[in-house]
N, C-alpha and C positions, 0 to 999 in steps of 0.2 A: 591571667595566671590561674592554674588549677587550685581549687580549695579541697584538700583531701578530706576535711571534716564533712563535706557534702557528699562524699562518695564512699561511704563505709558500708553500704548495702552489699550483701554477698552477690547480688545479681550483677554487679559491676565486674566480677571476676569470672564470669561465665562465657562460654562460646560453644558453637556447634562444630562438631568434628565428624567427618566421614570415618566410620569404623575401619575402612580399608587403610587409613593412614596410621593406625596404631601398629607399631612394630612388634611382632611376636617373635622375631628372630633377630639376632645381631647381624651386622654386615659381615661379609666373608672375612675381611681383615678389619681390625679395630679402627684404623685411621682412614678407611674408605667411606666413612659417613660424610654427610654434607655439613657445611658450616654457613649459617646466616650471620653476617656481621652487621651490627647496627651502630652507627656513629651518632652519639647523643647530640653533640654540638651542631653537627651539620644536618641531623635528621635524615640520614642517608642509609639505605640498605644495600649490602653487597651479597652476592651468592657465590660461595667458594666451596672447595673441597677442604676437609678438615686439616690436611697437611699444610694448607696455606696459613695456618695460625702462626707459623714462623715469621711471616711478613708483618705481623702486628705486634711483635714483641721486640723491644729495644734492649741493648746491653744494660741499661740502667734499671730495667724492670725486674720484678720478682714474681715468679709463678708459684702460687701456694696450693699444695695438694693435700687431700685428706687421706691419711695412710691407714684408716680403719680397715679391718678385714671382716668380710661377711662370714658368719658361721652358719652351718646347716641348721637353721632355726626351726624348720617344720618337722614335726614328729607325731606319728600316730600312736594311739594308746587304746587300751581296752578297759572298760569298766567291769566290775565284778559280775554284773548281770549279763555280760557279753556284748553290751552296746559299744559302738566305736565312736571315738572322738579324735579330732586332730588339733594339736597344739602348735602355736607359734610362740616360741620363746623370745622374749624381748630383752630382759636384762635381770641381773641378780638383785635381790633385795637383801642388802647386807645387814640391816638393822634387825632382821627377824631371826638371825642366827644367835643362839644363846648357849650358855654352858649346858643347859638342860636339853636343848634341841639344837644339835650341831648340823642337822640336815641342811643342805643348800636350799634356799628359798628363791624362787624366780617369779617375775612378773610375766604372765602369758596371756595370749588370746586363745579362746577355745571355740572350735567349730563343732557344734553338737550340744545337746542338753547336758548341763553340768552344774546344777545348783549345789553349792558347797553345804556340808562337806561331802566329798565323793572320792573314793579310792580308785586308783588307776594302776594298770599293769603295763610296763614297758618291756622292751627287749632286754636280754642279758640279765634278767632277774631284778631289774631296777623297779621299785615301786614309787608311787607318788600319791599325794593327797592334795586336792584343791581345798585350801583351808578357809578362804574368804574371798568375797567380792571386793574389787577395787573400782574406782571410778572409771568412766569411759569404756565400760564393758570388759575391762581386764580382770584377771583372777590372780590370786597368789597361790603358787604351787610349791609344796615341800617335796623334795626328792630323797628317797632312802635307798642307798646303795648296799649290795651284799657285803659282808664283812671282808671278803677277799678283794674288793674293788676299792680303788682310791676314789673318793667323791669329787671327781673332776667332770663338771657338767660339759665343758667345751669338748673334752676328749670323748665323752659319751655321745654328744651330738655329732661330732665328726665321724664316729663309727656308724651311727644309726639314723641320723637326721638327713633331711633333704634340703636342697637349695631353696631358699624362700622366695621363689619368683612371685612378682606381683600378680594379684588375682586376674587382672585384665589380660595378661599373657597366657595364663593357664586357661582362661575361658576361650580365648581366641584360637588357641591350638586345638581345642576340642578333641582331645585324645584321652583314652583311658589312663595312660601314664604320660602326662604332658612334659615331663623332664626329658632332656636329651643329654648325651654325654658332654657336649660342648658347654652346657650351662655351668658346669663345675668350674671352668676356667673363665668363661666369658662374662659371667655375672660377678666378676671380681676384677679390680684394677691390677695392673702389673706392678704397682708400687704398694700394694696392701701389705701391712705388717702386723697390726695389733688386733687380735680377735675382739669382737664386740658389737658388730652391726647386724641387725635383722633385715637390712636392705643395703644395696650397693649405692655408693656415692656416684650416681650415673654419669655426671659430667666427666669424671675421670676415666670412664670405660673406653673413651676414644683414643687414649694415648697408648703408643707402643714404647718399648724400651728404646728403640732406635730413635723415635721422634723426640723423646726426652733427652737423649744424648745429643741430638742435633740442636735442640733448643739451648742446651748448656754450651755446646760448641760455638754458638753464635754470640755467647757472652751473657745471656740471660740467666740469672741465678734461679734456683728453685729452693723451696722450703716446704716443710710439712706441718700440718696440724692434725689432731685427732678429734673427731666427733663421732661417737657411736650412734648410729641412726636407729630410731625406735618407732614408737607408735604413730606419731603424726605423719610419717611418710605414707601410712596406709589409710588413714581416716580423713575424709573430707570435712570441711567446716560445715556444721549443721545449724549454727545460729543464724538468725535473720540478718544481723549486722556483724561485721568482723570484730568490732570492739567487744562483743560478748564471748568471743571464742577464747577458750583456755588452752594454752600450749602445755604439753607435757614436757618435763625436763629431760635433757639428754646430756650424757657425760662428755666433756671436751677437755682438751689440753692444748695450750699454746706454750711451747717450750721457750726457755731463755734464748736459745739460738735463733729460733724463728722470730721472736720479738725483736732481737737485735737486727736481723736482716730486714724486717719490715721497716723499722725506724731508720735504718741506713738508707733504704730505698727512698723514703720520704725526704731525707736530707739531700739525696742526689737528684731529686726531682723526677724520679722514675715512677712507674705505675705499679701498684700492688694489684695483681690479677688473681682473683679468687677462682679456683676451679671448683665451681659448684656452690649451691646454696648452703651446704653444710660448712664449707670453709668460711663463707661469708658470716654465718652465725657465730662461728668460733672467734673469728677476728673481731667482729663487732662486740662480742661479749667481753673481749679483753681490751678493747679500745678505750682510750681516755679522751677527755674533752679536747685536748690540744692536738689530737690526731695521732698520738703515739700509742703503741700497743705494749702492754705489759705481759710478762710471763704469768700464766694463770691456768689453773685446772680446777675442775669441779663440775657442777651441774648448771646448765643454762636453760631457761625457759623463755628466752628473748623472742618476742614476736615482732618482726620487722614489717611495718605496714606504712602506707602512704603518710607522709609527714615526717618520717624518720630521717634524721640527718646522718648519713654514712660518714664514719670516721676512720675505719680501718681498711676500706676497700675502694679502689679506683676503677676497676673493670671487673666484669664477671663473665665467666664461661658457664653455660648451663644448658640443659636439655629443654624440650618443650613439655610443659607440665599439664597435669590434669586440671580441668576447670574447677573453680570454687575450692582450690587448695591453698594452704598457707604459702606454698612455693609461688603460686601465681600472685599472691598478695605481695610477696617480697620483691619479685622482679618488677612489679608495678611501682613499688616504692622506689626502686632503683632507676627505672627508665621513664616512668610517667604513664598515666592512663592512656592517653592518645597514642603514645609510641607503642605500647604493648598491644593495643588493639590493631595498629597498623602492622606490626611484626607478625602477629598471629594470622591475620587475614592474608598477608603475603605468603607466609609459610604454607598455609592451606592451599592457596592458589597454585603455588609452585610444587605441591605434592611432597613436602618434607615428611619424614617419618617421625612419629610422635612417641613420647614417653621413654621408659627406661632404656630400651634397646634402639631408640630412635636417633635422630640427628641432633646437632648442637647449634647453639647460637652464642656469639660473642658480643657482649654489650660494652662498648668503649666510651 
């Protein structure tokens, strides 16, 4: 039997990948991606098309989706000396807004030299000031809107921001302007509702409205959670052992309705199928010892690693993740070290497409 305490070194979550397998473009249609299915009890792998996911869902099962919506989080700015910087907006910092300073404050990542304090100029007469350093390389930004503008950061980013594609996609496209028109819709799930993510919940990108309708038509219920994806999606683990890694918190919500559906599925002996690691984090954050899920919202910094006992999730749909990432650690906790090694070796051998725009795997 595996002893997770002996395998906490970051090197256990590494693998070699041919760069040609990194997907820089989505498939022509969302559900045309491939699906690797791994059965944990039988330790068997199947190779299917994504539409075949219907065959693995029963009427008693519950498919749980993350309804977060990606906002155009990448925004250029100019310093007073003419220097250029690029910001990646992560999330609002609500406790910095006071009666004296009502300017919206945001947590951002900055590409370019920007030791605080530094004044910035944006489009549409909006000004900003990086007021302090935060941990993990992040900055706190205060935004000042002209008097005739409502201080709505999401509306401002929707007008002037760009789709926050992952750096490896931008690098692989190798273009002066790497964004294409299709990114606006394809780096967003068809069930996205609530603005708040700086990255897409990529397992959900494979679903079409028709496929979801077909799943419901066969009797499988669906439910939604919200988890707004932030910094840890972009940053690899940099500590020598995973036990030393500090997760940044992300806002999540499990509604009363979703909690009831999860608990009823448990009662009916069905599977709770999490669409993505973000849904898994949300449900596990709201799960109780006896396996029931409570309605809950707030911030979670849960770090699911080998040795963790899953209480809210029975099966997981996910993409193929970057090495040495918290996502690799999570799926290893779910499937086991040897299983994940076998899955990834098989996926590489079969030329699956990796990362955000890549193919999917279903772990049962």
